[in-house]
N, C-alpha and C positions, 0 to 999 in steps of 0.2 A: 705244893710249896717248893720253891726252888732254893738252892743254896747259892749264896753270893760267891763269886769267884775270888780266889786269893789274888792279891795285888801282884802283878808281874814284877819280878825282881830285876834290878840292874837296868832300869830304863834310862838312867842318866849317867853322865860321867864317861871317862875314857874307855872303861870296860864295855859299855853298851855300844860305843862307836866301833869297837873291834868285832862285834858279834857278826857271824856269818848267817846267811839265810837258814842253813841247816840247824845252827844253834838256836835260832829264834823258833823254828818249827818244833824242835825238841822241847824247848821251854813251854811253848803253848800246849804241846801234847801232854807234858807232865801235869800241867795245871788242869787239863781236861780229865786226865785219869783220876786226879784227886776228887774232882766234882762227881765223876761217874761212880766212884767207890762210895760216895756219901748218899747217893740217890738209889734207894732200894727198888723203886719202880723201874728205873732205867736198867739196873742190874738184872732184875727179873726178865725184862724184855730181851736183854742181850744174851743172857746165859741159859735161862730155863725155857722160855717160850718157844724158841726154835726147835728144841728137842721134844717138847710136848707135841708139836705139830707133826713130827715124824710119823706117829701112829695113824693120824688121819690121812697122811700122804700114802701110806701103805694100803689102806682100805680103798682109796680112790684109784690107785694104780692097779690093784687087783681087779676092780670093777672094769677098768679100761682094758685089761688083758683079756677079759672074757669076750670083748667085742673085737679085739685086734690080735690076730694070731701071731705068735713069735715075739710078743712083747716081753722083754726081760724086766720083770718087776723089781728085782733086787738092784740091778744096775741103775734103772730109772729112779729108784728110791734114793740112791746116793746122790745122783746129779740133781734131782729135784730138791732134796734137802739142802744142798748147797745154795740153790736159788732162794729158798725160803730164808736161810740164814742171812744172806745178803740183803734181802728185802727188810727183814725185821731189824737186824743189827745196824745196818748202814742207813737205809732209807728212813724207817720209822724213828729209830733212836736219834738220828742226826736232825731230823725235822724238829723234834722236841728240843734237842740241845741248842740249835740255832735260835729257836723262838725264845727259850729261857734266857740265853745269854743276851739277846737283844732286849728283852723285857727288863733285865737287871742292869742294863746299860754297860755290860761288860764289853760288848763289841765296840760301842762308841768310845770307851776309854782306850781300848787297844789301838784304835785308829789314830790316836794322838801320839803314839809311840813310833818306833822305827819300823815296825812290821808292815809290809804291804798288805793290801786287801786280800790277795790270793793266799798269802802266808797265814793270815788270821783264819780264813775259812778252812784251809788244809790242816792247819795245826789243831783246830777244833775237831776235825774229822779223823785225824790219825789214830786215836785209840779205837774208835769204832771200826775203822777199816782193818786195822791190825787184828782186832779180836775176831772179826768176821773171817778173815783169811786163815787165821789159826784154827777156827772151828771147822772151816772147809777142809783144811789139811787133816784134822782129826777124823772127820767123816770119811775122807778118802781112804786113809790108812785103816781105820777101824772097820769101815764097811767092806773093804777088800778082804780083810782077814776074817771078820765074823760071818760074812755072807759068801765067802769062797768065790769072790769075783776075780776075773782076769784083771791084770794091771791096765791102766789107761793105754790106749794105742798111741796117743800123742800127748805126753804130759806137758810139753811147752804150750800146746794149744789150749789145754785145760787151764793152765795158769794165765794165759793171755785173756781167755774169756772171763776169768774171775777178776782180773785187774780192770778190764774194761767195764765190767758190770759194776765194780766198786766205784770207779770214776763217774760213770753215768748216774748211779743212784745218789752219790754225793751231790752232784749238780742238781738233780731232781729234788733232793731234800732241801737244798738252799732255795730253790724255786717254791716249793711247797710252804716253807716257812714264811715266804713273803706274803702269802695269803692266809696265814694262820695268825689269828689275833692273840691267842694266849696258849699256854702249855696245855690247858684243859681241853682246848678244841683241836689239838694236834691229831688226836685219834680220828676225828671226823675228816680232816683235810687230807690225811694220808690214805684213808680207806678206799677211795676210787682207784688210785693207781695200784694199791695192794691187791685188790680184787681182780683188776684187769690183768696184772702180771701173773697172778696165780692161775687164772682160768685161761688166759690167752697166750701165755709164753711157754706152755708145755710142762708146767710144774705139777698141776693136779691132773690134767688131761693131756697125755702126749699128743703132739700135733699129728702124728701119723694115724691116730685113731679118729681124727676129725674128717669131715668131707673136704675134698680137695680145695674148693673155693674158700671155705672158711679157714682152712689151714693156711692157704696162701695169704689171706688177709692178716691172720695172726702173726705170720712171719715178718710183717712190716711194722708191728708195734715197737715202740722205743726199747722196751726191755728184752724183746725176744732175740735179736741177733747175737748179743754178747752171751746170753745164756745158751743159745744154740752152739756156740763155739765150745762151751764146756762139754756138751753132749757129743759133739763131733769128735772132740779130742779124746773123750773116754771110749766111745764106741768105734771110732775110726770110720764113721759114715754119717750121713745126714738123716738116716732113718729110712731111706728109700732103697737101700741095697746092702750087700754084704760089706763087712769091714774092709777098708782099703789099706790098713796098716799106717805106719808113721808117715811115709812119704806120700802115699795116695790120699791121706785125709786132708792135706792142704788144699787140694782142688775143691772138694765140697765146702771147705771152710771159707773160700775166697769171697763169695757173695755176702754171707752174714758178717764177715770181718769188715768189709767195706761199709756195709750199712751200719754196723756198730760204731765205726769211727765217725760216720756222718752224724748219727744221733748223739754221740758223746760230745762231739765238737759243738753241735747246736745247743745242747743242754748247758755246756760250760759257758758259751757266749751269753745265753739267756740268763743264767745265774749271775754273771758279772753285770748284766744290764739291769736286772730288776730286783736283785736282792735288797732287802730293807735292813738298814743298819740301826735305825732308831725305832722305838716302840710305835705300834700302830695306834692312831688316835681314834 
């Protein structure tokens, strides 16, 4: 059961005319935070489920380490956990949110106001993106301290990978909601990409432990390049050699960065083209 959205305030009159895009985004974000706080299922998925999956990640990575010499289980656990957080909190949660707001005609009502389509979609996504990035920060700091890891070799590259991943998954959530008939079926429509990303983007099985041909194909998947940037930024290498440090890590990062920008741009264009604003009949 979904909760009806609070009516946006200040939609008419001189005050509304003076609102900036940033103010409109913040207003939409605050409304979405209110809805998220009322939905126990969404809160569980956003706050608890990613942490529950960390245990299964450790088991999978330990099994991969037995087949791949030199694999750092703890460091891979932190970076893989970040990927899982982004998938659950941004992609799965937002697919449900977009579907619910469309079903409740919230999106249709918002389009009659001053906010542009992109502002409506981004405003709805802001709480999920912010929560995911905060959890990734906590994983990085807590993981480094608790597991006695070295600090990331290139923190800006880690941040760039996280931001691009969030942008890509937001667009993919909008696309997935277009083929999702109801909130109840969102778990089914998000499952294929969730499984492909976990198995093919190096989260459960590091790509360096796969055969070369299969690993090369997995590197071309939509979710892989941005998540690879996180790993390269943390390790200072793409997994095929020793750490290159801060300056040297930008070289291995160039191909996945370019591919991540291509995939993100394509997903954003597709979301703008095929997103559904009204309930599916």
